[in-house]
N, C-alpha and C positions, 0 to 999 in steps of 0.2 A: 509313133510320136515325137520323133526329131521332127517331121514335119509337122503339126499340128505347133511346136515349142519356134519354128520356123513363121509360121502365117499370125503366131500373138505375136511376137517381134516387131515382122514384118506392119501387123496393124498401130500400135504405140506408136510407132516413126511414125509411121501415115498422117497421126493427127496430133504431131507433135509433142507428143504424155513423157518431159524426163522424171525417168527412174536410176535406178540401181549404180545408186552413186556406190556402196562400198560391196553390196551387193547383188550379184548379178545375176540374173536366172540361169546362165548357164556356167553357173561353180566360185563364182565369189570374186576380188580385189585382188591387184596381185602385189599386194602389200602384207611384210611377214611382222606382226606383231605377236606378241612378243619376241625378240630372238636374243634366245638366251647363246651366248660367245664360248669361246673355250675355255676362255680367262674369268668364269663365270661374274660378266658383265651382263646388264643385260636390255636392251633396247629394246621402246616403246614407241605404237606410231598412233597418227589418228589424220586421217584427212577430213577437217574441216574447216573449207576454204574462206568463210566466212564467219567464222569465233573470233572474238577479239580476247580471247580467254582458257587455258587450257591444262586444266592442272589433272595429275598422277595422287591418288591414293593407294594405297597398300600396306600390307601388317606389316610391314617391318619399315615401313618411317614411323617414329618416336612421333607416337600424339597426347594431347593434351589431355588429362583425363578422358572421357573417352565423345571425346573430339576426335575425329581421322585430321592428321595433319599429314598435305600437300606439295606436291615440288612442280615446280612452273615448266613447262614443257614449250620448246621452240618452234616458230613458228619457218620454216622454210619459200622465195617464193609460188611455189606450183598449192601452197594452200595445208601444205603438210604438215601438222606437229609432231618434235619428238624429241625424246629425252631416255637416254643413257644414266642406268646405275654405277655407281662404284659396285667393285668385287663383291660379291652377295655368297653369306654361306649356302653349302649345299642342303635343302629342304624344300617345303610343300610352301607356296606363295599364294594370296591370293590379291589382288587390284583394280581398280574403275577408274574414269574418266568424269572430274567435269570438266561438262566445255560451258563456257559462260554461266556458270552456275548451277548445271543439272549434269545430277550426276547420270552418267552413259557407261555401260557395257560396251567392253572390245567389240566390234563389229567383223575382226579377223578375226578370233581365237574362240572357236566352240569350246569350248569347253567349262563348262559355269560348274560351281555348285551354290547349295541354299543352305544359309544361314538363316533361321527360325525364319523373316520373309525380307531377308535382303536375299540378291542376287548378285555374284562377284565371278570376277573371272580369274581361271586358277596357272600356273605353270609351276614346273619342275627345275631347280638345279641342282643337280646331280654329282658327283665325283665325293660323294661323302653319304649323313646321314637321307637324303633327298632317294635316293639309291635305292634304300628299301621300302620306299615312297612307287616306286615306278611298276609293272606289269614286266618283269624282267624273266627271259628265255629257262626256267622252273618248271617244275611238279606245280599243278597248280589245282586248289582246292573249290567247293561249288559254296553258293550263295542260293540259296532258298528261302523265299519269303512265305511265311505258313499262319494259319491261321487255327487261333487254338482256344477252346472253350475256358471264359474263366467266373467261375461260377460266385466268384464273391463280385466286382465284377458287374453280373450281372448279363455278361454281354462275349460278343464272339471277336477276340483281339486279332492283330497282328502282330509275330516276332519275325525278326532275320537271322537265321541260323549259316553259319559258316559249318562246311563239313571238309577236313584235309582230305588230302589227295591217297584216294582207295582207300576210304572210307563205302563207298558201293562194294565191294568186290572183296574187301577182308570179313571175316569174322569176330574179329576185335571190340572189347570195349575201348573206347577213351573219355577221358576226362573232358572235363568241361567249362567253360570259365565265361559265368554272366557278365553281359560285360553293359554298363548302362551309361546311356548322354543327358547330359545336363540340361539344365531349364531354357524350352524352345525347342530340343529336341525332339527327335523323335527316333523309330526303329529305323532307320533311311543313316542319322549322323554317321556311326561309326566304320560305315560302309562310304560315305561320300568324304568329307571333312575329316573321319577321322582315318581315312585308306584301310581299315585292318584287314578283308582281306589278303591286301598289298602285301601287310608287314608282316602276317601268321606265315602265307606263300614263303615268301625270302627267306624268312626266322629257318622253320623249319627245311626247306633246303639248305642252309646253311648250316644247319648237327646244331643251330643256336637252342629251336626249339624239338618239346617232343608236339610231336602230330597231336592237335587236340579237336575238339568243336567248341563252339563259340556263337552265344547266343545274344544279344542284342533285342533289348527289350526295348518295349517304349511303354518311358516311367510318366506319363499323362493319362492318369486311368481313365480319364471321363473320355476320353480317345478310343476309337477300335483303330485306329491308324494313324499313321503319317499323314498331312494335310494332303490332297488328292484324291488319296486311295481305300477309303471311308467312302458308307454309304449318306456321307454328307455333304461327296460333292468338291466343287473348287470354293474354296474358300482362302481367306488372306492369317497366314497363320497369325499368334500371336505367342507372345513370349511367356509370359507367368498364365496356365490355367487352372480353375479348382483342383482341389485334392492332389496337388502335384508335392507338396511337404507337408500335409497332417497326420501322415501316419497310414494311408489305405496303400499307396503303394507296395509297402510293409508288408503289412497284414495280407494284403492278395497275392503277396508273392509266389506259395507257394501253389502255385495254380501252374503259375512255369514250372516251376521244377515237375507238377506233375506231366506236364503235357510230355517235355523232353524223355523222362526217363522212361513215359508210355511209349512215344515211340521213337528212340535213335536210341543204337546199342552204345550204353554210357556204362563211367564204373560210378554205378551207385552208393554210394555213400564221404563223406568227405573227405575223405584222401584227395577223390578224384574230380573234386567239386571248387574252382574259387569262385569269386565274387570281386568286381570289380567297377567304376565310374567317375567320371569326373563331375564334380562342380555339385550337382544337383544330388547326380548318379552318386558321387563320394559319399554326400548325405544318404542314400537310400543304400549305400552298398556299406556306411559304419555302422546302419541303424538295424538294418535287417539281419545281420552277421553278428551286432547280438543282441535282437529281439530271435532269432535263432541259433542260439549256442555250441551247438554240437552240428553244425550244418555245413561250417565250411572252413579248410584247412591254407585255403589263402584268401589273402585276403587286400586289397589292394587300393588305396584312399589319393586319386587327381584333384591336388585342388580341392579339398573338398569342402561343403558350407557341413557346418556342424550342430548350430539349435536348428530349432521348428522354425518355422516364420509366423511372425503375429500371436495370436493368443492358441496354437493348434492344444487339444488336448486328444490324446492317445495312449493308448497302455502301452505303446512302442517306444515314447519319449522316458516310461515310466521309468522310478532304477535305476540308472545309465549305470553307478557306480558298483552295482549287482552286477548286471548285465558282465559288466567286463570280467568280475573278479571270477562269477561262472563262467566265460567265456577260456581265460584264462587258466583254469581248472579243466574243461574238458580238453583241452589242447588246442594247440595251432601249431604250424610252421611255418608262414609266413604271413608278416604282418604290413605293411608298404604305404608309407605316405608321402607325396611327393609338393611341393608347390616356391611358385616362381619368388624371386626375391621384391617383387615390386607387385605380387595378388592381392587384388584388395581383403583379400582373405587372410592374408597373410598373419593377422593376428589375434584370429579367432583358430587356426591351426597349432599355432606355438600357446594360446594359453587353453589347445586339448592336449596337446603336448606335457603339458608341463600334467596334466590327470593323470595321463599314461604313465609318465615318472610317478608319482605320488605311490600310480597304487604297483609300482614296481612292473608294467607291464613292458614286453620286452617288442620292439619294431625297428626296421628298416628306415631312414631317415635322409630322404633326397631334397636336397634344394636345391636347385638354376634358377638361371639370370631369367629375368622379364616376369611378366602376370603370367594375367587367365588366359590362354590363348594357346590353337588349336595348334604351338609349333607345341609348346610344349607337353601339349597329352598326347600324342603325336609322338615323339618322347622320351614319356614314363610306361606308355605302352610297352615301345622297345625296349628298355631295361626292366618292366616288371617279369614281359613274357618268360623271357630266357630260363626267369626261377619258380617256376611254376612245377609241378607235380615229378619235381626230383627222385 
């Protein structure tokens, strides 16, 4: 193998081929980017000798509406562009570069996440909440991708399931959290962007959360599975798909519960079931818990959408106030709502809270800084999970 690589490189050199500017065949560049310093500042570097303008964008940089904000990087005599942040709060962050206007990922950072159709590099600043998102030296659960029959959707579909350390060797029955993603996401979103398995591992190891099974569904009922993971092959993901908020997901959710309770050792009653989700997943969680009002004792709404889109018509959305009254009558242990102060859904959530207040429904409300972001949703999960199954 080494001999073959040597011959290949020799041939390239012989014919004058200029290759491997940052990613060399034998292991890549020695440029470090990003570099997280002990004081929680972070330095970014990119080698682009011929570029005229290089900028950094990241989810910690205040943006204007939906337009990403950027900061200018500085170029040295060797063509290396550099930028160092101020002290950053502990968290998981995503970023990318704009090189002469062209969006580019960091060739020196192999760690990436996909959010719908956008790929971004990621890094973690520790010494705080970011430590919960790391793989620490604690007992680890298992994560599997399972396929289940969904008669309601007339297809076989994929879900992601986290089981806590010890599940395979114990005879214990575990409670279940059904954890739902937002619009454009899929059954991979909470694992990759939300760091769900790391959060569960760390909270359980710290004794802050009970061992539980976490079921991460695909809320796009027209999909078998995440883009690239189904029989459709590789295609460009899009944010809004048919039937995402028209009642179909809610109506067919029992297919998921049936599979889980037939294949896993679980506490198959409402005291052993929780449901939570972000944005569209918060919408689904809200309406699933109303439509099946004696199914979940724990409900979490993270920056939830409240109303169906457009003229969606479904029995799921009929008589909402009667459904809430029934849910109150049946009893529940936790109804948790979280929203950021600058979230575009803030007013909708405020209106919904007024409706709950008018009906006398008790809930816990958490208002955070920031908007419609994964930084908030990871924090909400971290707050919500320790309150479950007490």
